[in-house]
C-alpha positions as CSV (number, residue, x, y, z in Angstrom):
1,M,14.0,-55.7,32.1
2,V,14.9,-59.4,31.3
3,V,18.1,-60.8,32.3
4,S,19.7,-63.8,30.5
5,L,23.2,-65.4,30.8
6,T,25.6,-66.5,28.1
7,Q,29.0,-68.1,28.3
8,N,30.0,-67.7,24.7
9,G,28.5,-64.3,23.8
10,I,25.9,-65.7,21.4
11,D,23.8,-68.3,23.1
12,Y,21.7,-67.0,26.0
13,D,19.8,-69.0,28.5
14,T,15.9,-69.0,28.2
15,N,14.9,-68.4,31.9
16,H,14.4,-64.6,31.3
17,F,14.4,-63.6,34.9
18,S,12.9,-60.1,35.5
19,Y,15.4,-57.4,36.9
20,T,14.4,-54.0,38.0
21,Y,16.8,-51.2,38.9
22,Y,16.6,-48.1,41.2
23,S,18.7,-45.1,41.7
24,V,18.6,-42.6,44.7
25,H,19.2,-38.9,43.8
26,R,18.5,-36.8,46.7
27,A,16.8,-36.4,50.2
28,F,15.1,-33.2,51.3
29,P,14.9,-31.7,53.8
30,R,17.8,-33.0,55.8
31,S,17.0,-31.1,59.0
32,G,14.0,-30.6,61.0
33,P,12.6,-29.6,64.5
34,S,13.3,-32.2,67.3
35,D,9.7,-32.0,68.3
36,G,8.7,-34.4,65.4
37,K,6.6,-31.8,63.5
38,A,9.0,-31.8,60.4
39,G,6.5,-33.7,58.2
40,A,8.5,-36.2,56.0
41,I,11.9,-36.6,54.4
42,I,11.3,-36.9,50.7
43,V,13.8,-39.1,48.8
44,S,13.8,-38.6,45.1
45,G,15.1,-41.1,42.6
46,Q,13.8,-43.6,40.2
47,G,12.7,-47.3,40.0
48,F,11.2,-47.4,43.4
49,R,8.4,-50.0,43.8
50,P,6.1,-50.3,46.9
51,N,6.1,-54.1,46.6
52,A,10.0,-54.3,46.8
53,G,9.8,-53.7,50.6
54,P,11.5,-50.3,50.9
55,L,12.4,-49.1,54.4
56,C,13.6,-45.9,56.1
57,R,16.1,-45.7,58.8
58,L,16.4,-42.7,61.2
59,N,18.6,-42.8,64.2
60,G,19.0,-46.5,64.0
61,T,15.2,-47.2,63.9
62,E,13.7,-48.8,60.7
63,S,10.2,-47.9,59.6
64,K,8.1,-48.5,56.6
65,P,7.8,-45.3,54.4
66,L,4.7,-43.2,54.5
67,T,4.3,-43.5,50.8
68,V,6.2,-44.9,47.7
69,S,5.8,-44.1,44.1
70,H,8.2,-44.8,41.2
71,D,10.3,-41.7,41.8
72,T,9.7,-40.8,45.5
73,I,10.0,-42.4,48.9
74,R,8.4,-40.3,51.9
75,C,9.9,-41.2,55.3
76,A,8.4,-40.0,58.6
77,V,10.4,-37.8,60.9
78,P,9.7,-38.9,64.5
79,P,10.5,-36.7,67.5
80,A,14.1,-36.8,68.5
81,E,15.0,-39.4,71.2
82,G,16.7,-36.5,73.2
83,G,13.5,-34.5,73.5
84,K,12.1,-31.3,71.9
85,D,15.2,-29.4,72.8
86,Y,17.7,-31.8,71.3
87,Y,20.2,-30.5,68.8
88,G,22.5,-32.8,66.8
89,N,22.8,-35.1,63.9
90,V,21.5,-38.7,63.7
91,D,22.0,-41.3,60.9
92,F,19.6,-41.4,58.0
93,A,19.4,-44.1,55.3
94,I,16.9,-45.8,53.0
95,S,16.6,-49.1,51.5
96,P,14.7,-49.2,48.1
97,N,14.5,-53.0,48.3
98,G,14.6,-53.8,52.0
99,V,18.0,-55.3,51.7
100,S,20.6,-52.8,50.5
101,W,20.9,-49.6,52.4
102,Y,21.7,-46.2,51.0
103,P,23.1,-44.0,53.9
104,F,23.1,-40.2,53.3
105,D,26.2,-38.4,54.3
106,G,25.6,-36.1,57.3
107,G,22.4,-38.0,58.2
108,F,19.7,-35.9,59.5
109,Q,20.0,-32.8,61.7
110,Y,17.5,-32.2,64.6
111,Y,17.2,-28.6,66.0
112,E,14.8,-26.9,68.4
113,Q,11.8,-25.4,66.7
114,P,12.3,-21.8,66.1
115,T,9.6,-19.4,67.3
116,V,8.5,-16.3,65.3
117,E,7.2,-13.4,67.3
118,D,6.9,-10.7,64.8
119,I,7.9,-9.6,61.3
120,D,8.8,-6.1,59.8
121,P,7.5,-4.7,57.5
122,K,4.0,-6.2,57.4
123,M,3.4,-4.9,53.9
124,G,5.4,-4.8,50.6
125,P,5.1,-4.5,46.8
126,S,3.4,-7.2,44.8
127,E,6.4,-7.6,42.6
128,G,8.1,-9.4,45.5
129,Y,11.2,-7.1,45.9
130,G,12.3,-6.2,49.5
131,V,13.4,-7.7,52.7
132,I,11.3,-9.0,55.5
133,N,12.8,-9.2,59.0
134,F,11.7,-12.1,61.2
135,Y,12.0,-11.7,65.1
136,G,11.8,-14.5,67.5
137,D,14.0,-17.2,69.1
138,N,16.0,-20.3,68.3
139,F,17.0,-19.2,64.8
140,R,20.2,-20.9,63.7
141,A,22.3,-21.8,60.7
142,D,25.3,-23.3,62.3
143,Y,25.1,-26.7,60.9
144,P,26.0,-28.2,57.4
145,L,22.5,-29.2,56.5
146,A,20.9,-25.8,57.1
147,E,18.8,-24.5,54.3
148,L,17.3,-21.2,55.4
149,G,14.2,-19.9,53.6
150,C,10.8,-18.2,53.9
151,K,7.5,-18.3,52.3
152,I,4.7,-15.8,51.5
153,G,1.7,-17.7,50.4
154,T,3.1,-20.2,47.9
155,A,6.2,-18.0,46.9
156,K,9.5,-19.2,48.4
157,G,12.4,-17.1,49.1
158,K,15.9,-17.5,50.5
159,A,16.7,-16.4,54.0
160,Q,19.9,-15.0,55.6
161,Y,20.8,-15.8,59.2
162,I,21.4,-12.6,61.3
163,S,21.2,-13.8,64.9
164,E,19.5,-16.4,67.2
165,R,16.8,-13.7,67.7
């Protein structure tokens, strides 16, 4: 987009500087295991440019994004500084231009990786109706950024927290 200046509403300068815009819409997921095996935080928006120098900041540490496209910035999730058993929030922000920071309310929530030991039943109707119970350890939903879910193949479903086991 070209930017020009006028002082009288009619006569614009002829410099024609280039101006680009961006907007940040959402980041997902906003929580992950403290062992660093969460993959990436995907920030969606528009107007992102790799050559603008975007940055990610998690727990005060700045890093270059894994990838940048016009509508997505992917930020790495390193292991929690407190170790694989750490539970708690840390700050999370991105800078689409390497200068201005966009902090996310609530930051990023680390938790201990849950362990699944069994499921019941192990068979169900192809229509996708029914309930599958997961049994294991370290299940939790006691933090604001929790988004419980499950997946069978590529089909995703919602999950409901019952207990830590």
